N, C-alpha and C positions, 0 to 999 in steps of 0.2 A: 349887155343885152340879157344874157342868161341870168345875171344877178337881179335885174329888174323883174324878170319873169318869176324867179324864186320869191322875190319880195311880194309879188302880187298873190302868189299861191300860199304864202305862209299863214295868213289868217284861216284859210280853208283847212289846211293841215292841222292847225292848232285846234280848231273846232272839232274836227274828226277825232283827234287824239283824246280830247276832253270827253267826248261822247262815249268813246270806247271804255274809258275808265270811270264813267259815272256810276254812282251807287245804283243797285237794282231798284226798280220801282216798288214802292210800298203798296202791298196788295190790300191792306186792311182786312185780312181774312183771319179766321180763328186759327188756322194753321200757322200763320205768321205771328199772331199774338202769343201763341203758346210755345214759341221757340225757347223761352226760358224753362219750360218743362222738359222739352226734348233735349236740352243741353245736358241734362243728367239722366233722363229716362230713355235715352237713345232716340235715333231717328224715328219720327212718327210714334214715339212711345213704345218702341219694340223691346226695350230693356237696356239698361246701361251695361257697359262691358265689364264692370267690376263685380257684378253679382249682387250688389247691395241696393241698386236702384231698379225696382221691379218693372216688368212690363205693365203698361196701363192701357195700351191699345186693345180695344175689344172687350174690356172688362165691363160688367153691367153698370149702367149709368147711375143707378141708385147707390151702388157700392162706392163708385168714384166720388159721387157727390157727398156721401156720408164721410168719407175719409178726408176730403178737402175741408169740410166743416170741422172735423175732429182736429186736424192740424191747426186750423185758424183759431179754434176755440179752446185749445189746450188739453184735449183728451188724448192726443198723440203728441209726443215731444220730439221735435227736430227743429232747431232754430232756423235753419235756412228756409224750410217750408213755411214755418210760422210767419217769418218776416215777409216772405213773398206773398202770402195770402191775406195777411192782416188787413190791408186796405180794401179788399174785394168784397162785394156784396154777395148775399146768398144767390141772387139771380145770375150774377156773372159766374159764380162757381158752378152753378148748374149748367150754364152754357159750355164751360170747359169740360165738365164731366160728359155731357152728351156728345161733344166733339170727339173725344177719345173713344167713347163707347161705340160710335158708329164706324170706327176703323176696323175693317175685316182684313187682317194681314197675316201672312204665314208665320208660324213659329220657327225658331231655330231648333235643331235636333238637340235632345238632352245629352248631357255628358255620359260617358260609360260609367257603370257602377264600379266603385273602388272599395266600398265597404265590405266587411266580411258577410257571408250569406246569412248568418244568424241574426245580425243586426237588421238586414233588409227584410227578413222574414218577420221579425218583430214589428217593423214599421208597416209592412203590408197588413198584418193582423189588426193593428190599431186603426189603420185607415179604413179597412173594409169591414171589420167586425166589431171594433171597439174593445172594451174590457168591462163587461157588465159587473164583475165582482168589485171593481173600483169606481163604478158609476161614470165610466168614460164612454160616451157615444162614438160610433164610427164616424169618420169624416164624411163618408158617402151619405149619411143620413141628412145632412144639410147641404153639402156641396154637390150632390148629384152622383149617380152611379159612375159616370165617366169622369167625375171630379173637374168638370168644366164650369161649374157654377150654376146658379139659378137666378133668373131675372125676377125682379130688378135689383135685388140687394145683396146677393150672395156671390162672392168671387170664385173663380176657378182656382185650383191649387196646383195645376200643372204648368210647366214652363217657367217655374220659379227656381232660383238657385238654392242649394242646400244652406249656404250661409245666410241668405235672406230669410228662409223659413225658420232656421234656428234662432235668428235674432228676433223675429216677430213673436214666435212662441215664448221666447225668453222675456220679451217685453210684456206680453200678457201675464206671465207668471209673476213678474215683479211690480206690476201696476204702472209701468212706463207707457203702456198702451191701454186705453180704456174705450168703452163704447157706451151708447145709451142703454139704460136699464131696460130689461135684464141683460147684464153683460155676460152672456153665455160663454164666450171664448175665454174670458178671464177665469171663470169657474172651471172650465175643462182644462185649461193650461195648468192650473194649480194642482190638478189631480195627476198630471204627468210628472214622472221623475225626469231628471236630466238625461238619463239613458233613453227614456221613451221619446223625448224631444229629438235627440240625435237620430233615433231609429226612424221615426216617421218623416223627418226632414230628409234623411238620406234616401228613403224609398220614394217619396214623392218627386224628388229632384231628378230621378233617373227614369221616370215613367215616360213612355212614348206618348205623343199627342194623338188623339183620335182624328179621324178624317174631318169630322165636324167639331171645331173647337169652340163654337159659340155656347153661351150659357143656355140651358134648357128653359122652357117657359114656366114649368112648374114641376114639383116633385110628385111621384105617384101617390104618396100619402104624406100628410103633414109630419114634420119631425117631432120627436118626443120632447124636445127641448125648445124653449121659447127664447128668442134673441131680439134685443132691441136694435133699432136702426133709425136713421133719419129718413122719413118718407119723402118721396118726390112730390113736389107741389101738384095740386090737382090739374089735370090736363097736360102735364109734362111727363109723359111716360117714357119707358125704354125705347130708343130708336129701333 
């Protein structure tokens, strides 16, 4: 009798077990579609753990859109990104950029400074005052006094690792990373010595984040240097 009762309940138990192990429902949301991005750039785009995959959450939409175009179209060189983006249209890349730009998430605390004070002082001077004698503008002239970026096209420089900053400034210097003309960052990076690159990267990487980490709406005055970028399509502005 007990065996017959178990036999009658077996299909119910099997269905319940199958339901418990079923794959999660596909949401068809941008968050789910961009899991390929967050696999490297960290949960919700907060940054990868290795220091080489930067934070993309909360970056200005125009900046993210421009970089996606640059990877796809060969102005930035990284095979994994190029293959991932190659089949995607401009419109879809804009959707991805606006998705990550709209994420307002807390930053991790920066690592403690380990570089010698003289190197950090040199980095601070370059970031905040530049070097007029060598025609090197200060980082704050374009990236804002708080270095959190300027909407819609200029990224913040805080919350990035020293290794990532070093690698990107090096890529600008060697032509591995390029932008739309006028390519101001390439010109600036070529004016920097390897010691300058190490100094400014070390200083930026250890700076605390301000309370408001969002990009500012505009600079108090236009920068002295002109930079090229991909413009957002009409009517599709920063979220």
